[in-house]
N, C-alpha and C positions, 0 to 999 in steps of 0.2 A: 250402230250400237246393234249388236244380235239381238234378233227374235228367236224363241225360241217355241214351237208347238207343243204340247206335252204329248207323248205316245199312248196309243191304246191298246199294247200288247201287254197280254198277261198271262202267265202262265203258273198254275200252282205248283209252290214248292212244299212239300208233305216232311212232316219229321221221321226222324228215322223208323224204321219195320227190322224186326228180327229175320228173317229170312225173306229171299227174295221170292222162291216159288212155295205157294201155299200149300195148305195141308190137303188141296182138292188137286194137286198137281197144275195150277193153273200160275201164270206169273204175275206177281204185283205189280204193273206196270204202273210207271211216275215219275218224278224229281223228286231225289231227296238232298238233302243237306247234312247228312251224318255218315258212319260208316255202318254198313249192314253185316251184321254178323255171320251168318249162315248164308255164302254166295249157293245154293244149292240148286245149281243148273239141272245136274243129273237127275234131280226127282222131278222135271217136269213131264206134262203126260202130252206125249205125241207132239213135242215141239218142230217137227218137220212138218207136221200138218197129215201125216198116212201114218199107220201101223209097221214100225220099224225096230228091231232088235238092238238092246241098249249099245252094243260095240258098235252099232254103224252111227248110232245120234251121239257117241262119245268122238267117233270120228270126224263128223261135220261139226264139232265144236271146235271153232278156233278161238285160242288163248294166248294172252300175253300178256306182259308186265314190262313198261317201257319209262322212260325216262327222259328231261331237258333240262340240264343243267349248265349253270355257268356265272361268268362277269363281264365286265363291261371289255375284257379282252380275249374269253376263250366260251364259245359255245358247244355244249356235249350233246350227241342225240344216242342212246342206247335202249337195247331190248332182247329180250328172250321173248322170241315168236314161235309160237308152237301151233303148226298148221297139220298136225297128226301123223303126216307120211315122213316127216321130218324137223327138225328144229333149227331156226336161221336164229343166230346172235349175230349181233350187230351193232358196232360202236363208230361212231363218227365224231371227229373233232376240227370245228372250225377256229381257226386263230385268227383272231379278227386283225390282229395286230401287223400281220404278216401276209393278210388274203390267203391263205394255204387252209387247204382239206385233207384230212388224213382221214380215209377210209378202209374200218376194217371189218370184217365178214367171214361168215364160216357156217357149212352146214355140218348139225351133227345127227347123228341119230337118236331118235325119241327117246332110247333108255338113258341117254347122258344127260337130261334134262329134265326139270319140273317145274310146273308153274302153281305158285301157292293157291290157297283156296279162297283167301281172305285176305285183307290188311291187317286183320286184328293182333295175329300169332304165326305167320306162315315164314316160308322161304320159299324162293322162286332162282333157280340157278341152271346154267346151263354151260358145260365144260367141255376140254376137248385137250390134246396134248399142248396146245399154242396157244388155247384163249379160255378166259373166265369170265361170267359175268352173274353176279349172285346179289341176289334182294334179300336182307334181312328184315321183314315187316314187323313191327311190333308198335302197332297203333293204338295196341292199352297202356302204352308207355310214351304213345306221342311221339316217336321218332321212325325213319326211314333209313336205312344203311344200305350204301351199295358199294361194292368192292368189286373192281376189274382189271384184267390185264390182257392185253393181246401182245403177241410177241411179232418183231417184225416179220414182212414179208416184201422180199424186192427192196424198193428204196424207203422205205416206211420206216420211222423208228417203233421202238417198242414203248408201248403205252401203259401207263399203269394208276389206278386211281382211287382215293377211299373217299366219301362221302358221306354224311349226315344230314339231313333233313326234318325239319321239325314242323310237325303236321297241328301247328297251333291256330291257322285260318281255318275258314268254312269250307268244305270241298263240297263239290257236285256230284252225285251219286245218282245213276240214271239206271231205270228199266224200260227199255221200248220196244215196239213190236216191230218185228220184219212180216210178221203173218197173224194168225188168231192168237195163237200162244208160242209164236217164235220169238224166242227173247234174243236181247242184247243188253248187256250187265255193261256198265265204266263206273269207276272210281277216278275221279280229278283233284289233282289239289298244287293251288299254288302257294310255297313255304319257303323261307328263308333256310340257308343251308350251308354248312361249313367243309373243310377238307383240303385237299390238296390233288393236283393230277402229275403225273412227269410224262415229259414226253421227249423221250430220250433221255438225256443228260438234265434237262433242266426241270425243275419242280416249280409249280404253280400254286400258290395259297390262295383257298377261296376263304373271304373273312365272311362270317355271317350276316355283317350290315349291308353289303355288298354283293353278295351272291344268292342266287335262289335255283327252287326246281321245281318243274312241274311233273308231277309223278301220273302214271294210267295205268290202272289195272284193269284187265279189259279181256269180255270173255263173251263170246257171240253165237249163233246158230247163224250164220251168215250165209247167203245163198252162193250155188255152186259160181255164178259170176259176181264178184265181189266189187262193189264200185263205191267211193266216196271222194268228196273233196275236202280237206283240213288244213287250218291255219292256226296258229296259236305263237305267241310272241308275249313280251314284258318289257317294262321300262318305264316311263316318267312323265308325267302330265307337267304342264307348264305351271304348275305350282311347286312342283320336287316332287309329288305324292307318287307310291308304285302303283302299279297295277300291273294286271294279265288278263291275256284273254283265252278262249279255246271257240274255235268255231267249225262247224260240220256239215257239210251238206253230202246226206247217205241215203240209203235207203230205206228206213223205217216209213212206216205209217203214221197220216195226220202230222207232218210237220209243225204245225200249229200247236197244238198239243203235246207232242212227243221231240225233243231237241236235245243237244247236251250244250248249248250255244250259252256262254255266261263271261261275264266280266269279273275279276277279284280287285276290290279296290277297298283300300283301307281295313282289309281284314276280312270284309264281307263277300261272298260269292252272290251276284245278282244275275239274273236270267235275262237272256238275248232271245230276239226272235228267230226264225228260219233266213238262212242267207243263203245268196248265189255266189259262187266264183266267178270271174269272166276274166278271160285270159288275153294280153296283147303279145303278138309278136313282131318286134320292130328291132331295133338296134340293142336294144336291153330289154329283156323279158319282164311284163308287167301284168301281175295279176289286180283285177278289183274286185273286193270281197262288200256287198251292199245287202240291205232288208227293204223291205217296203213300208218301214215306219220309219225310217230317216233318222235308226237308233245305232246303225253298223255302216260306217262310210270310210273304209280302207284301201290303201293304196299299196301292194306288197312289190319294193323292187328288189330282183333276183340279183345277190351277187355270186351265187355259186350253187352248184346243183350235181345230187348224185342221182344217178338210174338204174333201174332193173328192167330191162328190156328183152322177151325171149317168147316164141311160139312152139311150142311141143304139142299139138293137136289138142289131149285133154287138158293140159296147164298151160298155162299162158300169161306174163305178166306185162303188163304198161304200167310202170312204176318210176314215179319223179318224187324226190325230196328237195325243194331248193331251200337255201337259208338266204335270208337279205334282210331289210328295212322295210319297216312300213311306217307309212305316216297316214294322217288324217285325224278322225275322231270317232269315239263312241258314247253313248247316252246312259245313265245311272238314274234311275227316276226323273228328276227335274234339272240334272246336271250334266253338263256335256263336258266330257275327258277330251281335251284335245292333246295330243302327242307331240310330246316334247322330243324323247328318243325312244325307240323301240326295236329290237330287234327279235328275229326269231327264225318261225322254219313253216312248211307248208307239205301237205302229201296231195299228189293226184294219183288215184289207186283203182287200176283198172284189172283186178285178179282172177284168172278162171281157175279154179282148184277146188 
């Protein structure tokens, strides 16, 4: 018979606020459960910790909108990633039926892309001659639409998708400190979605009852040397209930009070404690994800991996994004969620930019 010791971890979740930066220029740090209408990062007072011109503060502000979506056969990762010197568009599709990974990426000029200011009513878009990723954010209507196409490179097929996600579950919205007034913002949610993807000549339909999306609206005054580990995924527990999780170990201060770790279960967002990722390299690479309260105990079995690695003196990248299967358990209050099926991705990001 299973025994369970009640956890002692607690993190306050506050109701929504109207603006991220208060009138005095200070970030309103915390964890929230609803959309923030005014993500006014540019109004922060000395967010880098020293006096700097606004153009330089904006240059240090990294912004992206990313998503993960799919069903039991297909998993998709996409993003418009603005690091100010340029914008990276990427779309990765993993076809679990055939164990095939389709990877598309393109670097475009900053003038060819924009990242929306908030999710209530905005557009995020990056495009070039051969590619386009567009987010139509309408959380005032409870929906997010994503349209994308990537023309073939080499032996890769053309990719096109149109997806619609329904923001009917509870999000996790965070504002966290890298320094005294150096802020990080993110809005994430696990949602039902529908639509389709075209891989070459094959059209795959996503039905709302069996397809999901996680959205990530993200802005932060990241340090010059960015570093974090991140894992996410969704599946079903032993009772057939849907769940999803988001777990990150990053550079913010006071991880007990400030982190973005959570599990979505039965449409509700539940916070989780700080975690650590340990990597085991043998014949098959394995990541272990755990916390000190025994609320997170996951093993990540990697099936495929994409990498971006280079070192050009002032700019460098040691980045890995593996896809694979999770097993283990998570805890919500007094309930243990044993994973029956779960697929997702991870990131090991060490970037100097």
